[in-house]
PADOLO-247585 format. One record per residue (C-alpha): residue in three letters; x, y, z. Coordinates in steps of 0.001 Angstrom, whole numbers, padded with zeros to 6 digits, always signed. Example, Ala and Ser with C-alpha at 12.3 -4.5 7.8 and 13.67 -1.06 7.14 Angstrom:
Ala+012300-004500+007800/Ser+013670-001060+007140/
% end
This chain:
Unk+015069+001769+002898/Unk+015857+005230+004268/Unk+013006+004927+006776/Unk+015170+003026+009240/Unk+017590+005945+009453/Unk+014675+008044+010711/Unk+013994+005731+013653/Unk+015414+006657+017084/Unk+017829+004338+018874/Unk+017267+001926+021734/Unk+019890+000514+024095/Unk+018735-003038+024739/Unk+020176-005276+027423/Unk+022638-007710+025843/Unk+021910-011402+026235/Unk+024681-012487+023875/Unk+026781-015401+025069/Unk+030003-013390+024834/Unk+028649-010542+026982/Unk+031011-010195+029978/Unk+029091-007610+031982/Unk+025543-007014+033163/Unk+025987-003465+031934/Unk+026468-004444+028316/Unk+023848-003097+025947/Unk+023160-003465+022268/Unk+022204-000319+020361/Unk+019425-001036+017908/Unk+016787+000895+016000/Unk+013477+001132+017823/Unk+011200-000669+015382/Unk+008267-000188+017746/Unk+008391+003553+017141/Unk+005854+003857+014361/Unk+004423+006749+012438/Unk+001699+007204+009868/Unk+000136+009952+007846/Unk-002208+012094+009896/Unk-005822+010943+009519/Unk-007036+014516+008940/Unk-004718+014868+005936/Unk-005558+011627+004142/Unk-008705+013066+002566/Unk-007278+016513+001804/Unk-006542+015977-001873/Unk-004856+019361-002288/Unk-001826+017833-000535/Unk-001573+014939-002980/Unk-001135+014179-006646/Unk-002677+011169-008323/Unk+000134+009000-009629/Unk+000186+005979-011906/Unk+003024+003606-011067/Unk+004924+002785-014293/Unk+005069-000866-015282/Unk+007894-002661-013499/Unk+008703+000224-011133/Unk+009682-000242-007493/Unk+009082+002096-004534/Unk+012680+003329-004698/Unk+012496+004090-008443/Unk+009220+005967-007948/Unk+010828+007960-005112/Unk+013809+008774-007322/Unk+011572+009958-010157/Unk+009045+011831-008001/Unk+011088+013168-005075/Unk+014592+013018-006508/Unk+015910+010463-004000/Unk+015506+006694-003899/Unk+015955+006762-000095/Unk+012500+008336+000200/Unk+010814+005105-000874/Unk+009245+004947+002585/Unk+007522+008297+001944/Unk+006025+006827-001225/Unk+004709+003817+000699/Unk+003476+005782+003700/Unk+001616+008467+001760/Unk+000157+005840-000595/Unk-001108+003895+002423/Unk+000847+000769+001499/Unk+001807-001495+004400/Unk+002483-004835+002736/Unk+004563-004154-000372/Unk+004432-007772-001495/Unk+000631-007772-001691/Unk-000185-004102-002331/Unk+002427-003026-004896/Unk+001560-003750-008563/Unk+003368-006568-010338/Unk+005162-006199-013651/Unk+003393-007687-016671/Unk+005625-010760-016568/Unk+005226-011208-012805/Unk+001461-010820-013125/Unk+001213-013462-015835/Unk+003300-015929-013841/Unk+001269-015175-010710/Unk-002034-015804-012532/Unk-000663-018938-014189/Unk+000419-020302-010815/Unk-002884-019354-009150/Unk-005303-020674-011767/Unk-003258-022953-013985/Unk-002424-022168-017613/Unk-005486-024026-018882/Unk-007832-021955-016702/Unk-006638-018412-017425/Unk-009491-017854-019892/Unk-012171-019486-017744/Unk-014809-016959-016567/Unk-014027-015577-013139/Unk-017374-013787-012919/Unk-020006-012093-015050/Unk-020834-008405-015079/Unk-023242-006015-016742/Unk-022721-004029-019913/Unk-023955-000444-019918/Unk-027472-000075-021266/Unk-029098+003214-022345/Unk-032461+003896-023874/Unk-033079+005555-027238/Unk-032695+009078-025804/Unk-029463+008322-023948/Unk-030774+007775-020428/Unk-028747+005302-018378/Unk-030819+002211-017642/Unk-028102-000116-016379/Unk-024537+000820-015412/Unk-021623-001343-016472/Unk-019561-003420-014081/Unk-022239-004819-011760/Unk-021519-008462-010876/Unk-024474-010634-011908/Unk-025387-014194-012832/Unk-024674-015219-016436/Unk-028402-015521-017199/Unk-029270-012052-015840/Unk-031818-010230-018011/Unk-033713-006939-018090/Unk-036517-005659-020321/Unk-035211-004048-023465/Unk-035633-000306-022824/Unk-036615+000204-026456/Unk-038879-002812-026710/Unk-040527-003846-023450/Unk-041894-006989-025061/Unk-038479-008676-025025/Unk-035711-009171-022516/Unk-032032-008652-023145/Unk-029003-010250-021530/Unk-026519-007344-021107/Unk-023820-009498-019594/Unk-020199-010255-020386/Unk-017760-012592-018726/Unk-014490-011519-017124/Unk-011968-014323-017255/Unk-009474-015128-014538/Unk-006575-013348-016183/Unk-008614-010201-016939/Unk-009706-010137-013299/Unk-006100-010230-012051/Unk-005075-007543-014575/Unk-007817-005262-013281/Unk-006779-005779-009675/Unk-003177-005035-010592/Unk-004168-001866-012467/Unk-006078-000647-009411/Unk-002916-001055-007326/Unk-000950+001077-009794/Unk-003085+004168-009083/Unk-001936+005831-005877/Unk-001808+009269-004306/Unk+001571+010776-003398/Unk+002322+013740-001203/Unk+003166+016734-003361/Unk+006903+017563-003340/Unk+006000+021060-002098/Unk+005002+019568+001260/Unk+007828+017024+001523/Unk+010151+019104+003722/Unk+007412+019849+006238/Unk+006399+016192+006268/Unk+009973+015095+007008/Unk+010377+017706+009749/Unk+007117+016610+011391/Unk+008150+012966+011096/Unk+011492+013587+012797/Unk+009870+015611+015561/Unk+007387+012831+016295/Unk+010218+010308+016498/Unk+011915+012158+019372/Unk+011545+010664+022850/Unk+009855+012443+025724/Unk+011641+012509+029059/Unk+011089+009365+031128/Unk+012972+006948+033361/Unk+014429+005395+030176/Unk+015425+008711+028613/Unk+019077+009196+027639/Unk+018637+011819+024952/Unk+015989+012780+022430/Unk+016998+010015+020031/Unk+017991+007366+022583/Unk+016366+005477+025442/Unk+017653+002513+027455/Unk+015615-000490+028522/Unk+015465-001689+032102/Unk+018407-003899+033095/Unk+016830-007032+034579/Unk+020218-008491+035499/Unk+020858-005592+037870/Unk+017332-005435+039308/Unk+016602-009146+039698/Unk+018620-011297+042165/
% end
C-alpha cells in the first residue's frame, strides 16, 4: 500500500540484542501519524463520484482503474471511509457464498432471516405501505381497496439473500473525483510534516527520547 510511503519517519531507540551503543536508533515509519478526510468535505457531494465496486475487485485494482495508479489504494479506502478492509470491502460472489455457507450452514441458507413488507398502493396509486419495513410474518393491514378484509403484504428474506444485500451495500461507495486528487495529496503531505519540537530533526523525521542516556 502506497500509504506507508506518505508517512513521516521516526528514529526509535534500539533495544535489539546486537545493539552496541546507547545511541543506536532504528528508523521506522510513524504509524501513529494518522490522517483522515476533512469532516467538512465528507458531505460535499460535488467533490465525489458515486462508484460501484466491480465484482471481485480489490482496492488496488479500483485505484488503478479510477486514478491510474494501484499505489493510490489508500486514497480509495480513505475517501470511501473504509477502515477495516476485511469487514467493509465487498466479497466476490464465490467468497460471499462460502462466507454465508460457513455462517449459516448449507442447509440453512434458504431459511428466513427476517420478514419485510411489500409495497402497497391504493386504487389511485397512493402509497399506503412502503416496501422493506421489517415486520412479523403475520403482520396485516386493511386492504386499501376493501376495508372489510385484511391483507398480509409480507415476504421473507432468507439468510443468503440477506448477506447478498449487505454485500451489495458495501459495493456502493463515494470516491474523490480525480480532478481534486492532486490537491488532496498535497494537503495530505503537508499535514504529515512535523512541527518543530524537542524531538524535531527535520520536517519528515523526529527522534524519540533516549532513556538509556537519561536514566542511570
